[in-house]
One Martini backbone bead per residue (centre of mass of N, CA, C, O) as a GRO file, in nm:
protein
  430
    1MET     BB    1   1.303   3.535  -3.849
    2ALA     BB    2   1.065   3.382  -3.635
    3ARG     BB    3   0.752   3.270  -3.574
    4GLY     BB    4   0.604   3.125  -3.305
    5GLU     BB    5   0.349   3.025  -3.467
    6ASP     BB    6   0.502   2.863  -3.672
    7VAL     BB    7   0.633   2.663  -3.488
    8VAL     BB    8   0.375   2.560  -3.372
    9ASN     BB    9   0.255   2.454  -3.646
   10MET     BB   10   0.469   2.252  -3.693
   11ALA     BB   11   0.414   2.083  -3.438
   12ARG     BB   12   0.114   2.021  -3.507
   13SER     BB   13   0.179   1.838  -3.759
   14ALA     BB   14   0.263   1.604  -3.520
   15LEU     BB   15   0.007   1.513  -3.431
   16GLY     BB   16   0.023   1.165  -3.321
   17VAL     BB   17   0.299   1.110  -3.328
   18PRO     BB   18   0.507   0.889  -3.219
   19TYR     BB   19   0.696   0.779  -2.977
   20VAL     BB   20   1.064   0.811  -2.997
   21TRP     BB   21   1.361   0.728  -2.896
   22GLY     BB   22   1.553   0.968  -3.061
   23GLY     BB   23   1.362   1.101  -3.242
   24ASN     BB   24   1.346   1.316  -3.574
   25SER     BB   25   1.045   1.271  -3.682
   26LEU     BB   26   0.741   1.435  -3.777
   27ARG     BB   27   0.619   1.153  -3.903
   28SER     BB   28   0.745   0.878  -3.737
   29GLY     BB   29   0.924   1.008  -3.488
   30VAL     BB   30   0.945   1.135  -3.141
   31ASP     BB   31   1.073   1.319  -2.900
   32CYS     BB   32   1.072   1.590  -2.710
   33SER     BB   33   1.340   1.719  -2.822
   34GLY     BB   34   1.283   1.647  -3.122
   35LEU     BB   35   1.041   1.826  -3.166
   36VAL     BB   36   1.187   2.090  -3.107
   37GLN     BB   37   1.415   2.082  -3.307
   38GLN     BB   38   1.254   2.036  -3.575
   39SER     BB   39   1.066   2.286  -3.554
   40PHE     BB   40   1.305   2.493  -3.569
   41LEU     BB   41   1.469   2.397  -3.818
   42GLN     BB   42   1.256   2.488  -4.038
   43TYR     BB   43   1.364   2.806  -3.944
   44GLY     BB   44   1.686   2.803  -3.889
   45ILE     BB   45   1.692   2.678  -3.593
   46SER     BB   46   1.947   2.568  -3.385
   47LEU     BB   47   1.941   2.292  -3.165
   48PRO     BB   48   1.986   2.097  -2.932
   49ARG     BB   49   1.896   1.763  -2.860
   50THR     BB   50   1.871   1.797  -2.547
   51THR     BB   51   1.724   1.902  -2.272
   52TYR     BB   52   1.977   1.977  -2.104
   53GLU     BB   53   2.069   2.180  -2.336
   54GLN     BB   54   1.816   2.362  -2.408
   55ILE     BB   55   1.793   2.517  -2.128
   56ASN     BB   56   2.061   2.704  -2.221
   57VAL     BB   57   1.880   2.857  -2.407
   58GLY     BB   58   1.858   3.169  -2.381
   59TYR     BB   59   1.589   3.295  -2.173
   60SER     BB   60   1.400   3.368  -1.913
   61VAL     BB   61   1.048   3.283  -1.834
   62GLN     BB   62   0.761   3.360  -1.707
   63PRO     BB   63   0.456   3.216  -1.704
   64ASN     BB   64   0.300   3.506  -1.751
   65LYS     BB   65   0.512   3.556  -2.026
   66LEU     BB   66   0.425   3.359  -2.222
   67ARG     BB   67   0.479   3.262  -2.568
   68PRO     BB   68   0.472   3.157  -2.861
   69GLY     BB   69   0.771   2.940  -2.872
   70ASP     BB   70   0.820   2.868  -2.608
   71LEU     BB   71   0.988   2.698  -2.360
   72VAL     BB   72   0.906   2.398  -2.156
   73PHE     BB   73   1.003   2.273  -1.827
   74PHE     BB   74   1.062   1.948  -1.670
   75ASP     BB   75   1.055   1.733  -1.365
   76THR     BB   76   0.973   1.380  -1.391
   77ASP     BB   77   1.238   1.272  -1.254
   78ARG     BB   78   1.305   1.224  -0.915
   79SER     BB   79   1.589   1.069  -0.932
   80ARG     BB   80   1.666   1.326  -1.100
   81ARG     BB   81   1.819   1.613  -1.155
   82GLY     BB   82   1.644   1.803  -1.371
   83PRO     BB   83   1.569   1.820  -1.691
   84ASP     BB   84   1.334   1.575  -1.890
   85HIS     BB   85   1.126   1.787  -2.017
   86VAL     BB   86   0.968   1.918  -2.333
   87GLY     BB   87   0.804   2.211  -2.472
   88ILE     BB   88   0.566   2.408  -2.656
   89TYR     BB   89   0.427   2.702  -2.650
   90ILE     BB   90   0.076   2.812  -2.762
   91GLY     BB   91  -0.118   2.914  -2.553
   92GLY     BB   92  -0.353   2.927  -2.301
   93GLY     BB   93  -0.181   2.731  -2.112
   94LYS     BB   94  -0.038   2.569  -2.347
   95PHE     BB   95   0.122   2.261  -2.479
   96ILE     BB   96   0.353   2.086  -2.686
   97HIS     BB   97   0.417   1.723  -2.697
   98ALA     BB   98   0.619   1.427  -2.612
   99PRO     BB   99   0.567   1.234  -2.351
  100ARG     BB  100   0.555   0.904  -2.415
  101PRO     BB  101   0.537   0.587  -2.435
  102GLY     BB  102   0.222   0.541  -2.608
  103GLN     BB  103   0.236   0.853  -2.688
  104GLY     BB  104   0.156   1.105  -2.871
  105VAL     BB  105   0.144   1.387  -2.985
  106LYS     BB  106   0.042   1.667  -2.774
  107ILE     BB  107  -0.191   1.853  -2.574
  108SER     BB  108  -0.134   2.054  -2.285
  109SER     BB  109  -0.164   2.169  -1.946
  110LEU     BB  110  -0.025   2.370  -1.698
  111ALA     BB  111  -0.267   2.305  -1.491
  112GLU     BB  112  -0.185   2.043  -1.443
  113GLY     BB  113  -0.075   1.892  -1.171
  114TYR     BB  114   0.162   1.746  -1.278
  115TYR     BB  115   0.302   2.003  -1.425
  116MET     BB  116   0.298   2.196  -1.194
  117ASP     BB  117   0.488   2.020  -0.996
  118ARG     BB  118   0.727   2.003  -1.255
  119TRP     BB  119   0.815   2.271  -1.286
  120MET     BB  120   1.104   2.473  -1.411
  121ALA     BB  121   1.091   2.636  -1.706
  122GLY     BB  122   1.129   2.917  -1.918
  123ARG     BB  123   1.218   2.975  -2.276
  124ARG     BB  124   1.378   3.207  -2.495
  125ILE     BB  125   1.442   3.206  -2.837
  126PRO     BB  126   1.651   3.314  -3.046
  127GLY     BB  127   1.473   3.434  -3.341
  128VAL     BB  128   1.191   3.476  -3.193
  129GLN     BB  129   0.880   3.607  -3.262
  130ALA     BB  130   0.605   3.771  -3.240
  131ASP     BB  131   0.351   3.931  -3.318
  132PRO     BB  132   0.277   4.172  -3.503
  133SER     BB  133   0.205   4.480  -3.486
  134SER     BB  134   0.045   4.737  -3.633
  135GLY     BB  135   0.338   4.891  -3.648
  136GLY     BB  136   0.524   4.683  -3.638
  137GLY     BB  137   0.720   4.443  -3.533
  138LEU     BB  138   0.729   4.387  -3.205
  139ALA     BB  139   0.570   4.289  -2.949
  140GLU     BB  140   0.474   4.383  -2.657
  141GLU     BB  141   0.576   4.267  -2.332
  142VAL     BB  142   0.252   4.226  -2.210
  143ALA     BB  143   0.047   4.124  -1.990
  144PRO     BB  144  -0.251   4.036  -2.002
  145ARG     BB  145  -0.573   4.057  -1.910
  146LEU     BB  146  -0.715   3.827  -1.688
  147ASP     BB  147  -0.940   3.608  -1.619
  148ALA     BB  148  -1.033   3.363  -1.405
  149HIS     BB  149  -0.975   3.121  -1.590
  150GLU     BB  150  -0.689   3.208  -1.680
  151LEU     BB  151  -0.565   3.233  -1.401
  152ALA     BB  152  -0.610   2.955  -1.306
  153GLU     BB  153  -0.418   2.823  -1.519
  154THR     BB  154  -0.167   2.989  -1.458
  155TYR     BB  155  -0.177   2.882  -1.148
  156GLY     BB  156  -0.243   2.551  -1.187
  157MET     BB  157  -0.568   2.568  -1.198
  158SER     BB  158  -0.894   2.527  -1.197
  159TYR     BB  159  -1.198   2.680  -1.178
  160ALA     BB  160  -1.354   2.437  -1.055
  161PHE     BB  161  -1.171   2.415  -0.808
  162PHE     BB  162  -1.221   2.698  -0.686
  163LYS     BB  163  -1.535   2.654  -0.654
  164SER     BB  164  -1.484   2.415  -0.432
  165GLN     BB  165  -1.315   2.663  -0.280
  166PRO     BB  166  -1.398   2.935  -0.121
  167SER     BB  167  -1.133   3.055  -0.020
  168LEU     BB  168  -0.997   3.040  -0.306
  169MET     BB  169  -1.203   3.211  -0.459
  170LYS     BB  170  -1.143   3.468  -0.319
  171LEU     BB  171  -0.852   3.490  -0.409
  172LEU     BB  172  -0.914   3.491  -0.715
  173LYS     BB  173  -1.072   3.758  -0.714
  174GLN     BB  174  -0.833   3.925  -0.617
  175ALA     BB  175  -0.639   3.859  -0.846
  176VAL     BB  176  -0.813   3.976  -1.067
  177GLY     BB  177  -0.816   4.268  -0.960
  178GLY     BB  178  -0.479   4.277  -0.920
  179GLN     BB  179  -0.305   4.107  -1.104
  180TRP     BB  180  -0.146   3.879  -1.000
  181THR     BB  181   0.116   3.705  -0.951
  182PRO     BB  182   0.200   3.382  -0.924
  183GLU     BB  183   0.376   3.423  -0.669
  184LYS     BB  184   0.155   3.568  -0.491
  185PHE     BB  185  -0.057   3.355  -0.515
  186GLN     BB  186   0.101   3.111  -0.402
  187ALA     BB  187   0.150   3.247  -0.122
  188GLU     BB  188  -0.150   3.272  -0.047
  189VAL     BB  189  -0.220   2.972  -0.066
  190LYS     BB  190  -0.003   2.871   0.145
  191ASN     BB  191  -0.170   3.056   0.379
  192SER     BB  192  -0.403   2.889   0.378
  193SER     BB  193  -0.611   2.666   0.530
  194TRP     BB  194  -0.617   2.452   0.311
  195TRP     BB  195  -0.302   2.405   0.291
  196LYS     BB  196  -0.248   2.347   0.606
  197LYS     BB  197  -0.485   2.098   0.618
  198THR     BB  198  -0.352   1.978   0.353
  199SER     BB  199  -0.217   1.755   0.193
  200SER     BB  200  -0.041   1.695  -0.085
  201THR     BB  201  -0.208   1.452  -0.188
  202ALA     BB  202  -0.486   1.583  -0.148
  203ARG     BB  203  -0.450   1.826  -0.327
  204GLN     BB  204  -0.403   1.666  -0.593
  205ALA     BB  205  -0.678   1.515  -0.592
  206GLN     BB  206  -0.865   1.768  -0.587
  207ILE     BB  207  -0.754   1.892  -0.851
  208LEU     BB  208  -0.807   1.647  -1.036
  209GLN     BB  209  -1.111   1.617  -0.992
  210LYS     BB  210  -1.164   1.903  -1.142
  211THR     BB  211  -0.953   1.906  -1.393
  212ASP     BB  212  -0.951   1.561  -1.425
  213PRO     BB  213  -1.201   1.342  -1.408
  214ALA     BB  214  -1.116   1.101  -1.568
  215THR     BB  215  -0.847   1.034  -1.412
  216TYR     BB  216  -0.978   1.025  -1.131
  217LYS     BB  217  -1.171   0.789  -1.192
  218ALA     BB  218  -0.945   0.585  -1.261
  219GLN     BB  219  -0.795   0.595  -0.988
  220MET     BB  220  -1.038   0.502  -0.818
  221GLU     BB  221  -1.088   0.229  -0.957
  222ALA     BB  222  -0.806   0.121  -0.896
  223ALA     BB  223  -0.836   0.142  -0.591
  224ARG     BB  224  -1.079  -0.046  -0.557
  225VAL     BB  225  -0.936  -0.296  -0.668
  226ALA     BB  226  -0.713  -0.300  -0.461
  227ALA     BB  227  -0.890  -0.317  -0.213
  228ARG     BB  228  -1.025  -0.589  -0.275
  229GLN     BB  229  -0.760  -0.754  -0.299
  230MET     BB  230  -0.655  -0.695  -0.010
  231ALA     BB  231  -0.896  -0.816   0.139
  232VAL     BB  232  -0.859  -1.108   0.042
  233LYS     BB  233  -0.570  -1.138   0.139
  234MET     BB  234  -0.648  -1.069   0.456
  235GLY     BB  235  -0.967  -1.149   0.519
  236ALA     BB  236  -1.167  -0.926   0.447
  237ILE     BB  237  -1.504  -0.788   0.498
  238LEU     BB  238  -1.633  -0.560   0.254
  239PRO     BB  239  -1.822  -0.314   0.207
  240ASP     BB  240  -1.882  -0.095  -0.043
  241SER     BB  241  -1.839   0.164   0.138
  242LYS     BB  242  -1.545   0.077   0.238
  243VAL     BB  243  -1.409   0.066  -0.032
  244VAL     BB  244  -1.451   0.362  -0.102
  245GLN     BB  245  -1.303   0.474   0.147
  246LEU     BB  246  -1.031   0.338   0.094
  247ALA     BB  247  -0.979   0.455  -0.189
  248LYS     BB  248  -0.973   0.746  -0.098
  249ASN     BB  249  -0.738   0.724   0.098
  250MET     BB  250  -0.532   0.635  -0.124
  251VAL     BB  251  -0.561   0.891  -0.298
  252HIS     BB  252  -0.580   1.139  -0.080
  253LEU     BB  253  -0.356   1.011   0.149
  254GLY     BB  254  -0.152   0.786   0.050
  255TRP     BB  255  -0.185   0.501   0.124
  256GLN     BB  256  -0.024   0.240   0.242
  257ASP     BB  257  -0.004  -0.089   0.328
  258ALA     BB  258  -0.014  -0.043   0.638
  259GLN     BB  259  -0.274   0.125   0.642
  260VAL     BB  260  -0.454  -0.069   0.497
  261ALA     BB  261  -0.427  -0.307   0.698
  262ASN     BB  262  -0.535  -0.159   0.940
  263PHE     BB  263  -0.817  -0.125   0.820
  264LEU     BB  264  -0.880  -0.429   0.744
  265GLY     BB  265  -0.862  -0.561   1.029
  266GLN     BB  266  -1.154  -0.457   1.122
  267TYR     BB  267  -1.281  -0.681   0.885
  268VAL     BB  268  -1.221  -0.942   1.020
  269LYS     BB  269  -1.406  -1.235   0.946
  270PHE     BB  270  -1.628  -1.478   0.949
  271GLY     BB  271  -1.756  -1.686   0.746
  272LYS     BB  272  -1.984  -1.914   0.646
  273ASN     BB  273  -1.783  -2.150   0.765
  274HIS     BB  274  -1.633  -2.028   1.001
  275THR     BB  275  -1.392  -1.884   0.850
  276LEU     BB  276  -1.081  -1.773   0.751
  277GLY     BB  277  -0.900  -1.566   0.536
  278GLY     BB  278  -0.607  -1.548   0.429
  279VAL     BB  279  -0.395  -1.422   0.653
  280ALA     BB  280  -0.593  -1.479   0.884
  281GLY     BB  281  -0.625  -1.793   0.825
  282GLN     BB  282  -0.326  -1.853   0.870
  283ALA     BB  283  -0.317  -1.752   1.163
  284ALA     BB  284  -0.537  -1.934   1.283
  285LYS     BB  285  -0.400  -2.200   1.222
  286ALA     BB  286  -0.135  -2.141   1.385
  287ILE     BB  287  -0.278  -2.097   1.656
  288LYS     BB  288  -0.419  -2.378   1.688
  289ASN     BB  289  -0.162  -2.543   1.672
  290GLU     BB  290  -0.012  -2.427   1.904
  291ALA     BB  291  -0.221  -2.479   2.120
  292TYR     BB  292  -0.222  -2.780   2.099
  293ASN     BB  293   0.079  -2.825   2.165
  294LEU     BB  294   0.037  -2.664   2.452
  295GLY     BB  295  -0.235  -2.728   2.591
  296LEU     BB  296  -0.461  -2.521   2.475
  297SER     BB  297  -0.746  -2.327   2.508
  298VAL     BB  298  -0.921  -2.160   2.241
  299THR     BB  299  -1.108  -1.917   2.134
  300GLU     BB  300  -1.253  -1.770   1.864
  301GLN     BB  301  -1.221  -1.480   1.963
  302SER     BB  302  -0.915  -1.500   2.010
  303ILE     BB  303  -0.840  -1.568   1.721
  304LEU     BB  304  -0.965  -1.318   1.586
  305ASN     BB  305  -0.814  -1.098   1.740
  306ASN     BB  306  -0.526  -1.187   1.648
  307ALA     BB  307  -0.572  -1.172   1.345
  308GLN     BB  308  -0.634  -0.873   1.337
  309TYR     BB  309  -0.366  -0.770   1.470
  310LEU     BB  310  -0.190  -0.893   1.245
  311VAL     BB  311  -0.309  -0.739   0.998
  312ARG     BB  312  -0.255  -0.444   1.138
  313GLY     BB  313   0.043  -0.467   1.283
  314LEU     BB  314   0.015  -0.501   1.619
  315THR     BB  315   0.145  -0.789   1.552
  316THR     BB  316   0.299  -1.111   1.586
  317MET     BB  317   0.354  -1.442   1.574
  318GLU     BB  318   0.577  -1.441   1.783
  319LYS     BB  319   0.416  -1.293   2.007
  320ILE     BB  320   0.186  -1.491   2.024
  321GLN     BB  321   0.355  -1.745   2.094
  322ALA     BB  322   0.487  -1.628   2.350
  323SER     BB  323   0.221  -1.590   2.505
  324MET     BB  324   0.138  -1.890   2.497
  325ARG     BB  325   0.385  -1.994   2.659
  326GLU     BB  326   0.320  -1.832   2.919
  327HIS     BB  327   0.056  -1.968   2.962
  328ALA     BB  328   0.153  -2.266   2.972
  329ALA     BB  329   0.353  -2.223   3.213
  330GLY     BB  330   0.111  -2.161   3.409
  331LEU     BB  331  -0.052  -2.434   3.358
  332TYR     BB  332   0.253  -2.596   3.358
  333PRO     BB  333   0.480  -2.561   3.603
  334ALA     BB  334   0.661  -2.825   3.574
  335PHE     BB  335   0.722  -2.714   3.256
  336ALA     BB  336   0.823  -2.427   3.211
  337ASP     BB  337   1.115  -2.441   3.120
  338GLN     BB  338   1.065  -2.612   2.869
  339LEU     BB  339   0.869  -2.422   2.726
  340LYS     BB  340   1.067  -2.173   2.717
  341ALA     BB  341   1.279  -2.353   2.540
  342GLY     BB  342   1.046  -2.505   2.321
  343ALA     BB  343   0.864  -2.696   2.422
  344THR     BB  344   0.595  -2.930   2.422
  345MET     BB  345   0.316  -3.083   2.551
  346LYS     BB  346   0.310  -3.308   2.341
  347ASP     BB  347   0.596  -3.413   2.405
  348ILE     BB  348   0.582  -3.444   2.715
  349ALA     BB  349   0.311  -3.639   2.700
  350GLN     BB  350   0.380  -3.893   2.529
  351PRO     BB  351   0.423  -4.121   2.745
  352TYR     BB  352   0.126  -4.111   2.838
  353VAL     BB  353  -0.004  -4.168   2.575
  354GLN     BB  354   0.113  -4.453   2.534
  355VAL     BB  355   0.000  -4.585   2.779
  356LEU     BB  356  -0.300  -4.526   2.735
  357ALA     BB  357  -0.322  -4.657   2.456
  358GLU     BB  358  -0.225  -4.940   2.542
  359GLU     BB  359  -0.418  -5.005   2.785
  360LEU     BB  360  -0.689  -4.919   2.593
  361ASN     BB  361  -0.658  -4.982   2.295
  362LEU     BB  362  -0.552  -4.709   2.142
  363PRO     BB  363  -0.502  -4.467   1.932
  364GLU     BB  364  -0.282  -4.221   1.956
  365THR     BB  365  -0.457  -4.009   1.791
  366ASP     BB  366  -0.688  -4.024   2.043
  367VAL     BB  367  -0.450  -3.898   2.216
  368ASP     BB  368  -0.395  -3.633   2.459
  369VAL     BB  369  -0.342  -3.367   2.683
  370PHE     BB  370  -0.675  -3.341   2.728
  371ASN     BB  371  -0.679  -3.574   2.888
  372PRO     BB  372  -0.775  -3.615   3.207
  373LYS     BB  373  -0.551  -3.814   3.303
  374ILE     BB  374  -0.307  -3.654   3.196
  375LYS     BB  375  -0.365  -3.398   3.346
  376GLN     BB  376  -0.353  -3.523   3.627
  377ALA     BB  377  -0.053  -3.618   3.603
  378ILE     BB  378   0.092  -3.335   3.522
  379ASN     BB  379  -0.086  -3.168   3.765
  380ARG     BB  380   0.033  -3.275   4.007
  381VAL     BB  381   0.043  -3.249   4.368
  382ASP     BB  382   0.161  -3.216   4.665
  383ALA     BB  383   0.115  -3.154   5.001
  384LYS     BB  384   0.250  -2.851   4.944
  385GLY     BB  385   0.160  -2.775   4.638
  386GLN     BB  386   0.362  -2.901   4.451
  387PRO     BB  387   0.488  -3.003   4.172
  388ALA     BB  388   0.396  -3.370   4.085
  389PRO     BB  389   0.440  -3.566   3.863
  390MET     BB  390   0.379  -3.861   3.748
  391ASP     BB  391   0.479  -4.157   3.717
  392LEU     BB  392   0.434  -4.420   3.503
  393GLY     BB  393   0.353  -4.629   3.710
  394THR     BB  394   0.123  -4.466   3.843
  395PHE     BB  395  -0.029  -4.415   3.579
  396THR     BB  396  -0.086  -4.700   3.507
  397GLN     BB  397  -0.262  -4.762   3.758
  398LEU     BB  398  -0.470  -4.548   3.699
  399VAL     BB  399  -0.579  -4.670   3.438
  400ARG     BB  400  -0.643  -4.970   3.574
  401ASN     BB  401  -0.871  -4.829   3.761
  402ASP     BB  402  -1.037  -4.824   3.510
  403PRO     BB  403  -1.318  -4.977   3.388
  404LEU     BB  404  -1.214  -4.982   3.090
  405TRP     BB  405  -0.977  -5.175   3.129
  406ARG     BB  406  -1.144  -5.443   3.193
  407ARG     BB  407  -1.286  -5.415   2.890
  408THR     BB  408  -1.024  -5.472   2.757
  409PRO     BB  409  -0.873  -5.635   2.542
  410GLY     BB  410  -0.638  -5.837   2.730
  411THR     BB  411  -0.651  -5.783   3.037
  412ALA     BB  412  -0.641  -6.064   3.165
  413GLU     BB  413  -0.363  -6.139   3.057
  414LYS     BB  414  -0.217  -5.908   3.189
  415ALA     BB  415  -0.290  -5.977   3.480
  416PHE     BB  416  -0.161  -6.257   3.482
  417ASN     BB  417   0.129  -6.159   3.410
  418VAL     BB  418   0.166  -5.990   3.656
  419GLY     BB  419   0.113  -6.199   3.874
  420ARG     BB  420   0.343  -6.395   3.786
  421GLN     BB  421   0.571  -6.190   3.828
  422VAL     BB  422   0.526  -6.148   4.134
  423LEU     BB  423   0.563  -6.445   4.218
  424SER     BB  424   0.844  -6.479   4.100
  425ASP     BB  425   0.972  -6.255   4.276
  426MET     BB  426   0.885  -6.438   4.545
  427GLY     BB  427   0.950  -6.762   4.461
  428LEU     BB  428   0.636  -6.864   4.333
  429GLY     BB  429   0.643  -7.017   4.091
  430PHE     BB  430   0.445  -7.204   3.808
   0.00000   0.00000   0.00000
């Protein structure tokens, strides 16, 4: 027979030894099941090599009945069902194990939220005895009476956490008085108003905050960094107080990208140069470009509103563009069908642009659909009020009636050539 405390001390001799996948050496490297196998082997107890096999050895032990030398199993890989991590219980709600690559053999608490949520089973190994009693032989397996601190750890939460939740502290005091089993206590906790009103993610965050403040602080800082990065990416301008608020929502409420974006969209604003950044800036640029091509005038407030909605996931660029096309179709009824089919007013107005630029000797880049004469031509209506855009001949005459045309270089020559062509057509050439 081997004493559980001796097995524990053997495992303790490996504290700090690096994690090595498949490792079997208590000096140079072990994995979780290797630590267990080798610690027991030193006392003549042969165990299988893997966690999946070790859980089948011995018999089940409830958490409040664990004693040094018992094995504790966890399901840490949610993608596969079954135990994938094992440690050796050392007493006081703690166990020794080889956690993962990058961490050496260490001691952890069953009260940590991570292990509490992933607990699978406790197993007692044949051939391992507890401390001898004063009368010799095996100690009687009776759970000792625990105080509030010990009970809190046995139930998977820290005493500090219970103190932060008055309703749960009341339950803890009742549990101490009645020495409730973990099952009874968990049932009472799940029936509490705190449990019913708090999401699983929020519960874990609150427990971690009180149980492992250092890890909680690190998670919050990582969330703040992520919040700032997302704000820059989306073009949101967040004050520090909102960064903290967003980080807390990410940690306590488990906010995903869509929820974060919806929050950030409310803080999309124009910067110092009256421009938008990130995704919002890209959206603003696309909206301005589409508006120009469709012959629409859009306000900066309209651009900002659409950029905010886009960032928040309340609309898409396709929906924004479709709405703009509907607006353009109403503004230019003569070309509504063409616009709805995908044409732009920039393309439709191009013949008018060319005439105006040529007649007034202007670069085509200086002329667009917003020119008053072009708008007059494409939005003309007939006597019945129906859309009747000007033909190019009528539009040319309209441009030549402008005083600017007479002052344009080459106008006299153009007029002479036109007159000569008219006389020629009348058979009066000279």
